[in-house]
C-alpha positions, 0 to 999 in steps of 0.5 A: 497540478497547478495552484496550491498543492494538496496531497492526493490519494487516488482510487483506480487504474494507475494507467488511466490516472497517470494519463488523465491526472498527473502532469508531465515532469511534475514528480520528484521521486517514484517508488513502485512495487508492482505485484506479479503472480502473487496468488496472495490474499491480503489480511490488511490492517484487520484484527480479530477480537483478540487483537491478533491478525485476522484469519479472514482472507480478503483479496485486495488485489488479485493478480489479473495480468494474464494474457487476454484482450487488455494485454493485447491492446496494451501490446498493440499500443506500445508497438504502434505508438510507443518509443521505438526502443521499447516497441522493439524490445517488447516484440523481441520479448514476445517472440521469446516468451510467447503470449503468457502471463509473464508477457502480459505482466511485462506488457502492462508494466511497459505501458505504465513505465512509459507514463512514469518516465513522462511525469518524472522531473529531469532531476527526478529518479525512480526505484522499481522494487521487484524480486528475481522472478522478473527483475532481469526482464524489468531491467531491460524495460527500464533500459528501453524507457529510461535509457541504459545511460541513466541506470544508477544501481541495482540495489540488493536488499538482503534479508534473513528469514524466508523459507528454505527450499529442498531443491535450491538455495534459499532466496534471501533478497529483493532487487531495486532498480534505481534509474535517473530521468537524467543522470547528469541532473538527478538529486542524490544525497548519501548523508542521511543514509550513511551507516556506522563504520565497522569497528575494525575500519575505525581502528584501522583509520585511527592512525596513518596507514599510507595514502600514496598514489602516483608517487604523491603522499596524500597524508592521513585518510579520514573517515566521513563523520556521518559514516560510510557511503551507502553501497548497493547492498542493503543488509541493515534492514530486515523484513517486518516480523509477523509479531512486530507492532509495525506489522499491519497484516499486508503480506507484501508490506515493506519496512518503513526503514527501507522507504525512509532510505529511498526518500531521504536520499533521493528527495528533499523536504517538499518534493513530490513522492509518487507510488502508483501501486501504494498497497497498504500505504507505506510509501505515502506514510513515510513521505508524510512523516518526512514532510514530503508531498505525495501522490498514491494510487491503488486499484481497490477501495479496500486498500484506499480505506485502510490507507486512510485509517493508517494515516489517521492512526499514525499522524492524528491531528498532524496529518496534512489534509489530502484529497481522495479522488475516485471514490463515489461522492453521491448516489449516481457515482455509488450506483455506477460503482455498484454496476461496474464492480459489486465487490468494489462497491461492497468494500467501499460501503464497508469503509464508510462505516469503518467495518472490515470485510468478513470473507473473500466471497470468491472462496467458500460459501457465502456466510451471510456476513459482508462486514464486521465491527468489533467494539468494547463496552464493558470491563470483561475484555471481550469484544462485542460483534456487529455483523453487516450485510451490503446490498446493491440491488433490490431489497426485501424484508426477507433479506432483513429477516435473514440478517436476524438469523445471522445475528443469532448464529454469530451471537452479534449484538447488532446487525446493520443492513447497508443498501444502495436502494431505499428500504421498503416500509415493511423493512423499516417496520421489521427493523423497529420490531427487533428492539434495542441493545442496552449495554450493561455498564451504561444503563439508559443508553439504547442502540437499535439491534437491527439498523438500516442505512442507505447509501444516501444516509451514509453520504449525508453523515449518518453512522452505525449506532453503537457504544463508542466508549473505547477504540474499536477492535476492528482494525489493527492500529498503526502506531502514532508517529511524529513528523519531521526528518528526525522522526524514527520509523517503527522498526529498529535497524540491525547493526550494519557490518562493513565487510569491505572496509571502504571509506 
């Protein structure tokens, strides 16, 4: 990362990117919230034509950390080449747990934590966000990688809500394991995240209450003017409500306030903040707002597309230019992605036209729709629909005729056929014969009802043709926010209560 710095958004496996792209001792702060046994599908940043959360279920990250060849390879590498303490711990855990999903998760985390330790500066720190399902095992891994002497806090994020089980107490907290690279050198500033003292504390310290230690009277005790020193239980930040404007639809989305506390207290402006599982991009959005440099990695093109949309919506012209790395930039790399993973290719192609995926192809029958765009072009308040098909193999005119049938069934005003291969002459003739969509309120303007766009077309700047007279209704729009250390996150904090009356 020499030369002029540029923020970076990577697509790919974070282990490979860590090893090949991130230099040793180059990062100031790491936050990660790795998925575990989520069995979740992701409605990320999508909106139905009504503006509500999408009913479509899209698998953005399927939890694939099951015991198999990849886990076995990672285990062998850690045991034979990794740090001795980590190797010993992993062997003991396997003896205890066996070769199951939990062991696969811990093995895949162990090999990544070793790389995260390498890239962290001596003054840096790391927050590993997890729930109680695996937090006790992960703390052992962190002790082995970072050293138990560099443990700083087990931060409990306590929140209201969540379900109430019949056979157990309700789960109301997450865990953040907070470690330094070197405890004697790490940066931590409590002042930006101090919370107001309780009224009872303020009243109690308003007069002399006695401060005698070892026979010496130290006089009047004073409260810190900025508030109470943060402790290891966070109660003033709540999860994002389903109806909140800040909610972008990602089920594991963390409130910006939580990341703001971490970033403000454990980094300075200009420091590099790194999230190797950046999901819907909360870490990098907050880092951008607080004028930190950042690196984000995600393993799906769907997430990368939506992060880019979030950053643009949030910061507009104030967004610091960043490099997108790992996405296809030419026909050969697009063809390679299609060969490697058809679903990733499809999500990437839909991102090129700012469309959202229409369904999870692994659940339910194929409806003939790969993507959707909604737009407004009249005063009715009803969004018009564009249906999209993406093909990575050979294409024929019969596929285009099928798309026409889907358009009729879905009452879509425009159909778009995106193809990796160049379309045939009969396909072009069929598209031309479909005629034009003419918006009622824009006489004289015509848009082809059936449009064919090759990947080469899209990579050279061609776009879907439709009325662009108002913001589309395809994505849920992140709120615009100013940048700077005084800028406020989207969700208001709940008043903090001091139970311990500590200074």
